[in-house]
N, C-alpha and C positions, 0 to 999 in steps of 0.2 A: 504493500500500500504506500509506504512512505517513499519520498524521493528527496534528494539533496542531503538529508541527514541520515539516509540509509536506515531509517526506522528509529534509531536512538542516537543521541548526540549530546555533547556538552551544550549548555545554554548559549545561544548566539549572542546574548546580551553581555557576555563576558569580555568582549573586545573593547579596547579603549575607545575606538571610534564610535561604537554604539553608545557607550556611557556618555561621551561628549555630545552626541547628536540626539538620537531619539530618546535616550534615557533622560535628557534634560528638557524634553518637550513639555513636560508637565511639572517642571520644577517649582512653579508658583502654587501648586495645589498641595493640599494636605491629604494624607491617605493613611489607611491602616497598614500600608506597607512599611511604615516607619517602625512598626512593632518588630520587624525582622532585621533591621539594619545591624543590630549588635550580633546577629548570628552568622554574618557572612564570614566564611573561612577562605582565605586565599589558597590557591592551588600551588603546591610545590612544583618546581620546574620539571622534576623527574618522576612525577606521579601522574598516571593516567586517570581519566575521569572514572572509569570502571573501578579501579583500585581504591580511589578516594571514597566513592559512595558506598562501596560494599565493605571496605575494611575499616573505615574511619569516619562514620557518619557523625554529624554534629549532635550536641545536646544529649550526651550519654547513650549513644547508639540507637536512637530512635529513627525509624525509617518511616517516611511520610509519603503516601501515594495519593495523588490528586488527578482527577480527570477534569479537564477544562475544555474539552472539544465542544465546539459550538459553531454558530453561523459566522463565516469569515467576513461577511460584508456588513456586520452589525456592530456599531460602537458599544451598544448597551451590553453585549456579551462580554466585552473587555472590562467594562466598568464593574460588573458584579463579580467577575472572576479574579480580578487583581487583588482585592482585599481577602478573598478566600485563600489565594496562594500565600499572601502575607501571613495569614493566621497559621498556615501550615509551616511556613519557614521559621516561625518563632518556636516551633517544636522540634525541628530536626532537618535532615537532608531530604529534599523533595524529589520524587520521581513524578514528573508531570506529563500527562498525555494531552497533547494539544490538537490532535487530528492532523490531517494533511495541511500543507502550506504553512510550515513553521515560520517562514519569513514574515508572515502577517502578524506574529505575536511578539514582536520585539518590545512592546510596551507593557508586558505583563509583570515586569519587575523580577524576572528570574535571575538567579545568581550563578556565579561560575561553578559552585559546588552542586547546583541542582542538575538533574538529568531531564532532558527533554525527549519525548517520544512522539513520533508521527505514525507509528504502526501500533494499533490497539492490541494486536496479538502479542507483540513483544512486551508491551506494558503489562498485559494480563499475566504473562509468564513470569515477569519479574515480581509482580505483586504476589502471585501464588507461591513462588519460591521464598520470598521474604516472610510471608504469613506462616509458612511451615517452620522456618529456621529461627525466627526471632519475633519479638513483640513489634507489631507493625500497626500504624495508624492509617486508615483509609478515609479520605475526605471525598464524599460523593459530590459530583458536579452540581452546582447551584443553578437556579433559574426555574423556568416553567416546566412543570411535570405534565406530560401528555401520555396517559396510559394506553398507548397503542401497542400493536404487536411488537414493534421494534423495542419499545421500552420493556415489555414483559420478558422478551428473550434476553435482553441485556441484564435485567435484574436476576433472572433465573441462572445465568452463567456466573453472576457475582456471588450468589447466595452460598454455595459451598466454600468459596474462598473466605467469605465473611465468617462462616462458622468455624473454619479451621483457624483463622486469625484469632477469634475470641478464645478458642481453646488454648492458645499460646499466650493469652493475656493481651491480645491486640485490642485496638480501639476503633470504633466506627463513628464518624461524624456525618450527620445528616442536617446540613445548615443552609438555610436560604432558599427553600423550595416554595413554589406556589402552584396550585392546581389551576390548569386552564379553565376547567369547569367544576367548581366546588360542589355543584348540585348533582353531578354524575357519581356513580358508585366508584369508590376507591378500590382498586384491586387488592386482593388479600396479600399478595407478595409485597406490595408497597407498604401496607400497614405493618407487615412482619418486619421488614427491614427497618422501618422507622422505630419499631418497638425494640429492636436489637441495638439501636444506636445509643452511644454514651451521651451524645448531645444531639437533640432533634429539635430543629426550629423551622418555622414556616414564616413566609414573608407577609402573610395576612391572616386575619382571624377566621375567615371563611374556609381557608385551606386547612387550618388547624382543627376546626370544628368537624370538617368532613373526615379527616384522618382519625380524629379521636385520640391523638397522642401527640405529645410535644408541646412546645411553647411558641410564642410569637416574638420575632425580632425583626427590625427594619431590614429592608432589602440591602444587600451588601453595598450597592452603588451609593447609598447615602454616606458611606465612609469616605468617598472621594470628594474632590472639588476644592473650592476656595476655603481658606481658614475663616473662622467666625469673625476675626478682626477685619479681614479683607471684605467680607460681606457687609459688615457694619459700616465700613468706610464707604463702600459703594452706595449703600442706601442713603447715607447722609450727604454724599456728593451729588447724587442724581438731581438734576434740575427739572425744569418743566418739560424737557425733551424726553418723551416717553416712547418706549419701544415694545412692540408686541412680536414675540417670536412664535412662528407657527411651523408645525411639521406634521405631515400626513402619512399614514401607512399607504403603501402602494398595492397591497393585497386585499383591499376592500373596494367595494363599488364606489365610483366617484360621487362626491356629494352633490346634491341637487342644486339647481340654480337658486332656489329659495334660501338655501344655507349660505351661498355666496352673498346674496343680497343682505342677509342678516349680519354676516361678518362685516361687510362694508358699513352698514349702519352702526354697529357696535364700535368699530374703529373710529369713525368720524364723530359720533355723538357721545357715546359712553366713555371712551378712552382718550380720544384726541391723540392718537399715537401713530408712529411710523411702523410699518410692518416689514419684518425680515423673515423669509421662508428658509428653513434649514433642512438639509438632507443629512440624516443621521444613520440611515441604512441605505447602502448604495442602490439596492433594487427599488427604493422609493423615489429615485431621481426623477423619473418621468412625471409622476404624480405631482411632486412638489414644483417642478418646473412649470407645469400647467397652472398650479395654484398661484405661483408668483406672477405669471403673465396675467391671469384673471384679475388679480388684485393690484397690479402695477407695482409690485414689491421687489425689493432686493432679494436675490437668490444666492444662498451659500450652498453650492453644489459639492459633489465629491469627485474631484478630477481623478482620472485613471492613474496618474503618477503618484497620488497621495496615499500613503499607507495609513494604518490605524492611528498611530501617534500623531501624524501631521493633521489628519482630519479631526481628531479630537481637539487638538490645539485650535484649529479654525472654528470649530463649533463652540468650544468654551469661550472663545473671544466674543462671539455674538451673545451668548447667554450672560456673560459678565456685564453687558450693558443693557440687557433686556429687563423691562419692568415686569412684564407678564409672559407666560408661556401657555400655549394651547396646543395640545397634541393628543392623538390616540395611540402614540408610542409611549409605553410606560417609562422607558429609560431616557427618552427625550425629556419628559417632564421631570424625572428625578435629577438628571444632569443639570437642567436649567435651575431647579430649586437649589441644588448645591452651589450654584453660582449666585443665588440671591433672588431669582425670579419668582413671582407669585403665580401659582397655577390657576387658570380660569377654565370654566366649564363652557368651552366653545366648540369642541370637536366631538361629535357623537362617538360613543365607544360601547358597543353592545356587550363586550366581554366584561366590562366594569373592573378590569385589572387595575387601572390607574387609581380610582377612588379607594379600592381595597388596600393598596399598598400605601397610599398617602395617609389613610386613617391610622395606621400603626404609629405614625409620628405626630398624630393629632392635627393633620392638615386635611384639606378637602379641595375639590374643584369648585371654586367660588363663582358666583354669578357676576357677569360683566356689569350689571346694573349697580351703580354706586361704587364701582371699583376705583375710579379716579379719586373720589372723596375719601375713601377709607384706605388708600394705598399704604400710608405710614403704619397703620395698625396691622394690615396684612403682612407687611414686611417684618414687623416685630414678631408676628407669629412664625414666619419662615425662619428667622434666626433662632427662636426658641426650639423649633422642631429640629433644626440641624444640630443644635447643641445636645439635646436629649437623645436624638437618634444616634449620633456618633458615640455618645457615652455608652449607650446600650450595645453598640457593635464592638466597642472596646471590651465591654464585659463578656460578650460572646467569644471574642478572640482569647480572652483570659481563661474562660471556661474550657475552651478547646485545648489550650496549652496545659491546663491543670490536669484534665483527664488523660491527656497523652503522656504526661510525664509522671503521674502518680498512680497510686493504687486505685482500682475501681471502687467508687463509693456508692453505697446503696442510698438512693434518695429516700427521704422520709415520706411514708405513705399516710395520707390524712383521709380518714373515712368521713365523708359528709353524709348526714342523715336525710338526704333527699335522693329521689330516683335519678338515674343517669340522664344526662341531657339528650334531647331528641332533635337537636339542630334547630329548634325554635329559640325564642329569646327568654325562655324561662330562667329563673335565677340559677338553676343548676349549670347553665352554660357559663354564667359568670364564674362559678366555682371551678369549672373545668379549665377555664382560662387562667386560673391562678397557678397552673403547672409551671415549674421553674427548674433550673438545673439542680436544685437541692430538694424540691418538694414536688410530690406527685399526688394529686387528688384522686380518690376512688369514691364510689357511690354505693348507696345502701342496697344490699341484697343479703340473703342468708349466708351465702358463701363468703362475701367480704366481711360480714359482721362476725362470723363465728370461726372461720378457718384460715383466712389469708392474713399475712403479716399486716399489722396496723400500728403506727407509731403515735397517732393522735386521733381522737374522734371529735368532729366538728358538728355540733348540734344546731339545727335550724328548726324553728317552729316546734317546740316540744309537744304542743297540742296535736300536731300532725304525726309525730313519731309515736306518741302514746295517746291514741284517740279514745274518747269516751264512747259509750254505747255497747249494745249486746250483739251487733251484727257479726257475721262470720269474719268479715274483713277487719273489723275493729279488734276482735279477739286474736286474729292472726297477727296484726301489727303489734298488739301489746305483748304477745309471746315473743316476737322477734326483739322488741325493745328490752324485755326482761332478760333474755339471753345475752344481749349485747351489754347490758349493765352489769351482769354477773362477770362477764369477761373483763370489762373495764376494771372492776374491783379486784378480780383475781390477778390480772397482769399489770395492775397499776398504770393503766394507759391514761395519759392526760386528756382532759376534756376542754374543748373550746366551745363557747356558745355565742352565736350572733343574736342580738336582741332585735328582732324584726318588728315586734309590736309590744307596747307596754301592757296591753290587755289582749287576750286571745279573741279572735273573731268568730270562734265556734265553741260549742259546748265542751266543758272540761270537768264536769261534775262527778265523773266516775271515781269511786274511792280507790280502786286498784291503780287506775291511771294516775291519780293524784300522788299516790305513794311513789310510783316510779319516777314521775317528774321531779318530785322533791329529792329523790336519790340522785338524779342527774344534776340538779342544782348544787347539791352538796359536793359532787365530784368535780365541778367546774373549776379550772385553774386560771382561765382567762376568758373574758367576755368582750365581744366586739360590739361597739355602739355605732349605729349608722348615722345618728344625728348627735350633736353635742348636747351636754347637760342632761342626759338621761339618768334616771336613778339606777344605782347598781343593784343587780338582782342576785348576785352570788358573792362569795368571799374571794373570787379570783381577781387578778389584775384587770384593769379596764384599758381598752385600746380603741381609739376613734378611727374607724375605717369607713368612709362614706360609701354609699351605694354607687357603683360604677355607672358611667354613662353607657349609651347604646350606640355610639358612633361607629365602633369597629364592626359589630355584627350587622348593622344596617348600612354599611358603606357601599355594598354592591346592590342595594335595593333602590330602584328609581321611584321617587315620589312624584306627586302631581303638582300642579300650579294652584295657588290659593284662589278659591272662588269668593267673590265679594259677599260679605255678610253671612258666611257659613260658619256655624259653631259646631264643634264636635266634642262629644264625651265618649271615651272608649275605655275598655278594660272589663274585668269581671263585674257584672251588675249585681251588687249586693245592697242590702238594706241600709247600711251605714254610709253609703256613698252619696246620698242626697239627690238622687235622680228626680224624685217628685218635686223638690224645690226648684230644680233646674227647669222642669217642664212648666211650672207655674210662672217662673220669671220670663221664659221665652214667650208664653202666651201674652204677656204684657209688653213685649218688646217689639222692635222693628227688624229683628233678625230675618235674613232671607231663608235660612234653613237651619234647623236643629237636628243633628245627626247623632243617633245613639247606636254604638257598635260594641258588641261583646257577648259573652255567655252569661245568661241570667241564672243566678242561684237563688233568687227570691221571686217566687211566683207572683206575689202581690205587686212588686215593682214592675215586673214584665207586663202584667195585665194593665197597669196604669200607663205604661209606654204605648201599648197597643191602642188603648182608648184615646190617648192624646193624638196619636197619628190619624185615627179615624175622624176626630173632630177638627184637626188643624192640618191642612196639607203641607205645612212647612216642617212638620215633624216626620222624620223618616228613621228607620232602624234596620239593623241587621243583627239578628241573634245567632249565637253559635261561635265556635272557634274561628278566628280570623287569621289566616297565614300572614307571615311577615310582609310578603309582597303586597297583599291587599291592604294590610294595616298602614303600610308606608304611603300607599296611594290615598287612603282616607285622610291621613294626617296632612299630607301634602296639599290636598284640596281644601283644607280648613284654613280659615283666617284666624281662628281662635280656638284653643282647647280649654274646656272648663272642667274643673274637678271639685264639685261642691261637697266634699266629704264632711260628714258630721264629726268624724274622728280622722285625723291625718297625722300620722307619725312618720312613716316612710313610704314612698310610692314609686314603684317602678314605672308606672304609666306616665307619671309626670316627667320622669327623666327620658322616656322615649320621645315625648313631644318636644322637649328641649333639645334632645340630640338631633332631631330632624328640623330644628330651627323654627319652631312654632311657638308663639307667645302663649302663656297660660294664665288663667284666672283661677285663683284659689282663695279659700277662707283664711283669716288671720289665725295662725297658730305659731308656736315657737319654731316649729320646723319650717313653715313657709317664710317666716321672717328671716331665718338664717339663710334659706335658699335665695331669697331676694337680695340679701347682702352679698351672697357669693357670686351670682350671675348678673345682677343688676336689675333695676326697676324697668328697664327697657323690655325685659323678657318675662318678668314675674309681676303680675298685678294682684294685689291683695284687697279683698272686699270685707266690709264689716257686716253688710246685709245684702243678700242676693235678690235683686228684683229686676224688672224690665229696664229701668233707667241705668242700672249698673251694667247690664249686658250691652246696651247700646253704647255706653261710654267706653266699655272695654273693647268693643269692635273698632271704634274710631282710634283708640290707642294702639291696637294691634296693627292697623294699617301703616302707622308711622314706623313701627319696628320692622315690618316686612319690607318697607321701601328702601331700607339701607343696604339690603343684601348681605348683612353681616351675620355672625353666628354668636350664640351665647358662649360665655367663657366657662367651659366645663373641664378645664385643664387639671383641676384637682381631683377629677373623677376618671381620669384616663385609666385604661385597663392595666397599663404598665405600673402606675403608682399603686393601684389596688393590689396588683400581683406582689409588689415589693412589701406592702404593708401586711398582707396576709402571711407572707413568708416570715416577716419579723415576728409576728404573733406566734406562728408555729414553732420557730426556733427558740422562742422565749420559754416555751413549755417543754418541748422535747429535749432541749439541751440544758435545762435548769438542774441545779444540784438536787432538787427535790424529786427529780424523775430518775428512778433506778434504771430506766431503759436507755438513758443518754450515754 
């Protein structure tokens, strides 16, 4: 297969000319490659590459095998593989398979001691030999995972080598993957290999949820680009001269004339910007040349004589002066963001890969409406996202280095007393997303509760775990809870409890159940409060961990556009949620439509909704479970979401509405006052009494919030922060001196 290098060769970047030329093409950028600079070992004059790598690998004899074969005409593939290689280089000598055309990969940061392969068979043979002879680390290729026949065959060939390597104490790193279609079934072999990995990360929450294992880390490409200082300087130096960078995929149908007209309008009216069209993938050249001609814009093409390093320098030069970026190429958006550009929702993207990856660093494709007025605030968000994203990638590289160099560590298993997530937005999905390099959540079942290893038990809603009543289901659940409590007492397993409600929303009068719940409370060593200033319910330590937002799970769900005067109430329809009061207020108001959506658990309330809809055509409803896609559309079409709860302690529905950038109307409680202080009065309106006049005033207020095109500040509720805080609580109990299992 290989040519030029005859299948295997010393890295071509080892020459002085390459170091002075292409190696410096990106010298102004920061990169995770710096992690590996201290590991470069100069080659002795009388030592061949084969002898060096097999006889004297760096970092204590560790052998690192990495596959980075990818599309040769795509800058994005270089961007995400360069930091992956750097993470491997920090661990030892790297054997890197690049595929054919090694001359195109001179900007990957390879060292003179690294081995470069252009023949996959030779790389596989070297990997298998090393896996049998010594402890070997395999870093799987990052990027998009498409489970086609070629992928399945490739993984099937790798699996025996992986198993042999693990038998010798080898390590497997599965970092930076994203599923092309997270809604499709994930092949069993893909799940198996992810489960065998010592580090398993996905570049978006939808992929992690579909796989059911691993954690989420930003796309490796966020580790590249300008330093935070340079980005900040550019933002402060940018004058009234605004630039919009555009880049289109060439493998999609051409956009219609209506889209071109809308882009022209946005550029002239909303942005008042100059347009530059960029070719980031060589085969996209014709499509982007056409776009530049249609818009009368400057074109940055990809000349035949320009290699990857040269084209990356040309493209980054454009992005460094761009105010905004619009593209359906994921790594075009990420590269522009790493140079300081603000991502805009201008180019249709059916795959939704771009918003999924941006949500991991708390960014989104923002509307062009209001972009010019809020540009400084949006640029501040970009700088914050880059800082946090790079910090997380550094943590990922550190985790890879730690597992490659040390003993295999068993992660702490935390049993959550809720059923396993089903890929909807139930709270269990939040808990599944708390998986970390040190903590793995598992969920309630007889097998997990009674036989499998558990390092901590995390109790949610004790009234659900130990229900009242005499039904078969209630007796079954109490038996399971009693067995679990006996195991906790016998094995001295620490208990964590999340206080979801101050008072249960369902019956808890059963004497046996009350006894079991009291036993759980006595065993609690740490309790998590979702809102500040809650009373303590146990003798355990108290930790404030707010309810996470829903931006990551809803990132790939397309919402609708707000309809004038449409008010929405959604969620489980229960007696304490004040739906009758909302119906009465709507009858006195001028709202165009009151929409009630959710599963009714109170028959009296559901009958009242039906009667109101029959009497007033403005009232509509949809009872039953609502899938995420439909719920996002319902929320998107609302101008205002109302939650008239008679008791409001913590509400996931409220955070769903805010996560999808819809203003909310809520009663005054300590919780809603704290929420308004957190995200601002622009998004949270508090009422003293709900009537028609208040609804009308709230609608006028919501229109002002929606006109800005901004988003509420939910940064303190990002899933990464929630993940870190849950890990802190877990480690505080499993690693405490009071825990004999630590």
